MIZA-844728 format. One line per 10 residues: number of its first residue (from 1); for each residue x, y, z of N, C-alpha, C, CB. Coordinates in nm, 2 decimals, padded with zeros to 4 digits. Glycine has a CB too. Layout:
REM residues N
NUM) X:Y:Z:X:Y:Z:X:Y:Z:X:Y:Z  ...
END
This chain:
REM residues 118
1) 11.49:-03.37:03.10:11.61:-03.42:03.16:11.59:-03.48:03.26:11.71:-03.34:03.19  11.47:-03.51:03.32:11.40:-03.58:03.39:11.38:-03.76:03.36:11.29:-03.50:03.37  11.43:-03.84:03.43:11.34:-03.95:03.42:11.22:-03.97:03.42:11.36:-04.01:03.49  11.17:-04.08:03.35:11.02:-04.09:03.35:10.94:-04.09:03.42:10.99:-04.15:03.33  11.01:-04.19:03.58:10.92:-04.19:03.65:10.92:-04.06:03.72:10.92:-04.31:03.71  10.99:-04.00:03.77:11.01:-03.83:03.78:10.95:-03.74:03.71:11.12:-03.78:03.76  10.91:-03.78:03.57:10.81:-03.69:03.56:10.65:-03.75:03.55:10.86:-03.62:03.45  10.64:-03.82:03.61:10.54:-03.91:03.61:10.47:-03.86:03.73:10.59:-04.06:03.63  10.55:-03.86:03.83:10.53:-03.82:03.98:10.52:-03.63:03.95:10.68:-03.88:04.09  10.53:-03.56:03.88:10.56:-03.42:03.89:10.44:-03.37:03.84:10.69:-03.37:03.82
11) 10.39:-03.49:03.74:10.25:-03.47:03.69:10.13:-03.51:03.72:10.25:-03.50:03.58  10.09:-03.57:03.82:10.00:-03.63:03.89:09.95:-03.45:03.96:10.08:-03.77:04.01  09.81:-03.51:03.95:09.74:-03.37:04.03:09.73:-03.40:04.18:09.58:-03.33:03.96  09.71:-03.30:04.31:09.70:-03.29:04.43:09.58:-03.39:04.43:09.70:-03.16:04.48  09.53:-03.43:04.57:09.43:-03.53:04.59:09.42:-03.44:04.70:09.45:-03.72:04.60  09.28:-03.41:04.78:09.27:-03.33:04.90:09.25:-03.46:04.99:09.14:-03.22:04.90  09.20:-03.58:04.94:09.21:-03.64:05.01:09.37:-03.76:05.08:09.11:-03.66:04.97  09.42:-03.73:05.01:09.58:-03.78:05.01:09.68:-03.70:05.11:09.65:-03.76:04.84  09.75:-03.80:05.20:09.79:-03.74:05.28:09.93:-03.72:05.23:09.77:-03.80:05.40  10.01:-03.61:05.22:10.13:-03.61:05.10:10.26:-03.55:05.23:10.08:-03.45:04.93
21) 10.35:-03.65:05.18:10.48:-03.57:05.30:10.55:-03.51:05.30:10.57:-03.61:05.36  10.56:-03.37:05.38:10.68:-03.25:05.35:10.76:-03.30:05.21:10.81:-03.23:05.50  10.81:-03.41:05.26:10.91:-03.41:05.12:10.84:-03.41:04.98:11.00:-03.54:05.12  10.73:-03.49:04.94:10.63:-03.48:04.84:10.64:-03.35:04.80:10.50:-03.53:04.87  10.59:-03.27:04.88:10.51:-03.10:04.87:10.66:-03.07:04.86:10.39:-03.00:05.03  10.70:-03.07:04.91:10.88:-02.99:04.90:10.93:-02.97:04.73:11.04:-03.13:04.99  10.92:-03.12:04.71:11.01:-03.16:04.55:10.87:-03.09:04.50:11.04:-03.38:04.49  10.80:-03.10:04.49:10.67:-03.05:04.36:10.67:-02.91:04.40:10.48:-03.12:04.36  10.64:-02.85:04.50:10.67:-02.70:04.48:10.79:-02.64:04.48:10.60:-02.63:04.58  10.90:-02.68:04.50:11.07:-02.62:04.45:11.06:-02.63:04.28:11.24:-02.74:04.52
31) 11.02:-02.76:04.23:11.01:-02.75:04.10:10.92:-02.65:04.02:10.98:-02.86:04.06  10.78:-02.60:04.08:10.76:-02.51:04.06:10.74:-02.39:04.05:10.75:-02.52:04.05  10.86:-02.39:04.18:10.89:-02.23:04.22:11.04:-02.23:04.10:10.93:-02.20:04.44  11.12:-02.28:04.09:11.19:-02.30:04.03:11.14:-02.21:03.89:11.20:-02.43:04.03  11.09:-02.30:03.82:11.04:-02.27:03.69:10.96:-02.09:03.66:10.92:-02.42:03.66  10.84:-02.06:03.83:10.82:-01.94:03.78:10.90:-01.84:03.83:10.69:-01.90:03.81  11.04:-01.85:03.89:11.11:-01.75:03.93:11.28:-01.77:03.78:11.15:-01.77:04.14  11.24:-01.86:03.67:11.33:-01.85:03.58:11.25:-01.76:03.47:11.39:-01.99:03.53  11.11:-01.80:03.53:11.03:-01.71:03.36:10.99:-01.56:03.41:10.83:-01.82:03.27  11.02:-01.55:03.54:10.98:-01.42:03.61:11.12:-01.35:03.57:10.95:-01.43:03.80
41) 11.23:-01.43:03.57:11.33:-01.35:03.55:11.38:-01.31:03.43:11.40:-01.40:03.61  11.36:-01.42:03.30:11.37:-01.40:03.14:11.27:-01.25:03.10:11.29:-01.57:03.05  11.13:-01.28:03.18:11.06:-01.21:03.16:11.13:-01.04:03.19:10.95:-01.26:03.23  11.12:-01.04:03.31:11.16:-00.88:03.35:11.33:-00.80:03.30:11.16:-00.87:03.54  11.42:-00.93:03.33:11.55:-00.91:03.26:11.58:-00.99:03.13:11.65:-00.94:03.37  11.54:-00.94:03.08:11.59:-01.01:02.90:11.74:-00.98:02.89:11.51:-00.92:02.73  11.75:-01.09:02.84:11.94:-01.10:02.81:11.99:-01.00:02.72:11.99:-01.25:02.73  11.94:-00.98:02.65:12.00:-00.81:02.54:11.97:-00.71:02.64:11.89:-00.76:02.35  11.89:-00.71:02.74:11.86:-00.53:02.84:11.92:-00.59:02.92:11.69:-00.45:02.89  12.02:-00.69:02.97:12.08:-00.71:03.10:12.24:-00.64:03.02:12.07:-00.91:03.17
51) 12.23:-00.74:02.93:12.40:-00.71:02.87:12.42:-00.58:02.81:12.45:-00.83:02.75  12.32:-00.50:02.78:12.37:-00.35:02.78:12.34:-00.30:02.88:12.33:-00.27:02.69  12.27:-00.32:03.00:12.31:-00.26:03.08:12.44:-00.28:03.18:12.21:-00.27:03.11  12.46:-00.36:03.17:12.59:-00.43:03.23:12.73:-00.33:03.14:12.59:-00.64:03.17  12.70:-00.31:03.02:12.81:-00.29:02.97:12.82:-00.12:02.98:12.81:-00.36:02.83  12.69:-00.08:03.03:12.67:00.13:03.01:12.75:00.10:03.19:12.41:00.25:03.00  12.68:00.05:03.28:12.67:00.05:03.40:12.85:00.04:03.46:12.55:-00.07:03.43  12.86:-00.06:03.42:12.99:-00.14:03.47:13.06:-00.18:03.33:12.94:-00.30:03.57  13.07:-00.05:03.27:13.17:-00.03:03.19:13.20:-00.15:03.13:13.29:00.02:03.24  13.09:-00.25:03.06:13.16:-00.38:03.00:13.26:-00.51:03.10:13.27:-00.31:02.90
61) 13.22:-00.48:03.21:13.36:-00.55:03.29:13.24:-00.64:03.41:13.52:-00.39:03.40  13.29:-00.74:03.43:13.19:-00.84:03.47:13.19:-00.77:03.66:13.25:-01.05:03.43  13.08:-00.80:03.75:13.06:-00.73:03.84:13.12:-00.86:03.98:12.90:-00.67:03.83  13.19:-00.79:04.06:13.22:-00.94:04.15:13.17:-00.90:04.30:13.42:-01.01:04.15  13.12:-01.00:04.33:13.11:-01.06:04.42:13.18:-01.14:04.53:13.04:-01.10:04.38  13.20:-01.10:04.66:13.28:-01.15:04.76:13.20:-01.17:04.87:13.38:-01.07:04.79  13.14:-01.32:04.87:13.03:-01.32:04.92:12.91:-01.30:05.00:13.04:-01.34:04.92  12.89:-01.18:04.84:12.79:-01.10:04.89:12.79:-00.96:04.91:12.77:-01.14:04.99  12.96:-00.93:04.94:13.00:-00.81:04.94:13.07:-00.72:04.82:13.06:-00.83:05.04  13.04:-00.65:04.76:13.06:-00.54:04.63:13.13:-00.47:04.69:12.95:-00.47:04.56
71) 13.24:-00.42:04.59:13.33:-00.32:04.60:13.22:-00.16:04.56:13.48:-00.36:04.48  13.27:-00.07:04.61:13.17:00.04:04.59:13.13:00.06:04.42:13.24:00.19:04.66  13.21:00.05:04.33:13.16:00.09:04.20:13.06:-00.05:04.13:13.29:00.14:04.10  13.10:-00.18:04.23:13.02:-00.27:04.17:12.88:-00.23:04.26:13.09:-00.42:04.17  12.88:-00.23:04.36:12.77:-00.18:04.45:12.64:-00.10:04.38:12.83:-00.09:04.55  12.74:00.03:04.34:12.66:00.13:04.23:12.61:00.06:04.12:12.75:00.24:04.18  12.69:00.00:04.03:12.62:-00.04:03.94:12.53:-00.14:03.95:12.69:-00.06:03.85  12.52:-00.22:04.04:12.41:-00.31:04.06:12.28:-00.27:04.13:12.46:-00.39:04.13  12.31:-00.15:04.22:12.17:-00.04:04.25:12.11:00.00:04.13:12.21:00.11:04.34  12.19:00.05:04.03:12.16:00.12:03.91:12.08:-00.01:03.80:12.32:00.19:03.84
81) 12.09:-00.11:03.82:12.04:-00.22:03.71:11.92:-00.28:03.82:12.19:-00.36:03.67  11.93:-00.30:03.92:11.80:-00.31:04.00:11.68:-00.19:03.98:11.86:-00.30:04.16  11.73:-00.05:04.00:11.65:00.08:03.92:11.58:00.03:03.81:11.74:00.20:03.86  11.68:00.01:03.72:11.61:00.01:03.64:11.52:-00.10:03.54:11.68:00.07:03.60  11.55:-00.20:03.63:11.46:-00.34:03.61:11.34:-00.33:03.68:11.53:-00.48:03.66  11.33:-00.25:03.80:11.26:-00.29:03.97:11.26:-00.40:03.98:11.11:-00.24:04.01  11.36:-00.41:04.00:11.38:-00.59:04.07:11.49:-00.58:04.18:11.46:-00.72:03.93  11.46:-00.68:04.29:11.54:-00.69:04.40:11.67:-00.71:04.39:11.49:-00.77:04.46  11.80:-00.66:04.43:11.94:-00.70:04.44:11.95:-00.88:04.42:12.01:-00.65:04.62  11.86:-00.96:04.52:11.93:-01.07:04.52:11.84:-01.13:04.38:11.92:-01.16:04.67
91) 11.71:-01.11:04.32:11.72:-01.10:04.15:11.79:-01.08:04.06:11.66:-01.04:04.10  11.85:-00.92:04.06:11.90:-00.90:03.96:12.07:-01.01:03.97:11.90:-00.73:03.94  12.09:-01.02:04.12:12.22:-01.10:04.16:12.21:-01.22:04.06:12.21:-01.15:04.34  12.13:-01.31:04.07:12.08:-01.42:04.03:12.04:-01.43:03.88:11.97:-01.45:04.10  11.97:-01.32:03.82:12.02:-01.33:03.73:12.15:-01.30:03.61:11.97:-01.32:03.72  12.24:-01.19:03.67:12.36:-01.18:03.64:12.45:-01.30:03.61:12.41:-01.11:03.72  12.45:-01.38:03.76:12.52:-01.46:03.74:12.48:-01.55:03.67:12.55:-01.48:03.83  12.38:-01.63:03.63:12.31:-01.65:03.52:12.34:-01.64:03.38:12.24:-01.60:03.53  12.40:-01.49:03.37:12.41:-01.49:03.23:12.53:-01.46:03.21:12.34:-01.42:03.16  12.66:-01.51:03.30:12.76:-01.46:03.28:12.85:-01.34:03.34:12.74:-01.46:03.19
101) 12.77:-01.24:03.39:12.78:-01.13:03.44:12.84:-01.07:03.56:12.69:-01.12:03.43  12.83:-01.14:03.65:12.87:-01.17:03.79:12.97:-01.27:03.82:12.78:-01.21:03.86  13.13:-01.25:03.84:13.25:-01.38:03.88:13.19:-01.37:04.06:13.50:-01.33:03.84  13.16:-01.50:04.12:13.21:-01.47:04.29:13.30:-01.53:04.32:13.13:-01.49:04.39  13.40:-01.48:04.43:13.52:-01.46:04.46:13.49:-01.51:04.66:13.56:-01.27:04.41  13.57:-01.58:04.74:13.56:-01.57:04.83:13.60:-01.44:04.91:13.60:-01.67:04.85  13.55:-01.41:05.03:13.52:-01.29:05.10:13.71:-01.26:05.13:13.38:-01.31:05.25  13.75:-01.34:05.11:13.90:-01.34:05.19:13.99:-01.24:05.05:13.97:-01.56:05.22  13.92:-01.24:04.97:14.00:-01.14:04.86:13.95:-01.03:04.84:14.03:-01.17:04.74  13.81:-01.01:04.94:13.79:-00.87:04.94:13.89:-00.75:04.99:13.69:-00.87:05.02
111) 13.90:-00.65:04.89:14.00:-00.54:04.94:13.93:-00.40:04.85:14.20:-00.59:04.89  13.82:-00.32:04.96:13.81:-00.22:04.86:13.89:-00.12:04.87:13.70:-00.16:04.84  13.95:-00.05:04.80:13.98:00.09:04.81:13.94:00.20:04.86:13.98:00.13:04.75  13.83:00.23:04.88:13.78:00.34:04.94:13.73:00.31:05.12:13.65:00.37:04.83  13.76:00.16:05.16:13.76:00.17:05.29:13.87:00.20:05.35:13.73:00.08:05.35  13.84:00.26:05.47:13.99:00.36:05.56:13.95:00.28:05.73:13.95:00.62:05.57  14.09:00.23:05.72:14.11:00.16:05.88:14.23:00.25:05.94:14.16:-00.03:05.89  14.14:00.30:06.02:14.19:00.36:06.18:14.29:00.31:06.26:14.10:00.36:06.28
END
């Protein structure tokens, strides 16, 4: 999906004698990090298993994130998914979003029926 020029730049080896700019290192490292994260997520959280976990823990509906805040039932479902796969909440949230099991809404729409205001 990249141009030939970008592909060539990414394939070059690092040289100990060359002074690289922070931008060059960041670009190459970002690409490597992204690839590692996607592969790790696919290995640790396969799509079929995530689909089954969401169907079971969230009763087949999408989880809803209000800028990182979840209503109680979604928070419990997310915790159970994290425990089942042995991953962090942030990793699970990213994978759920990739697979279409997480809907993102603005915090202004957040309304937890279990929250009591005095």
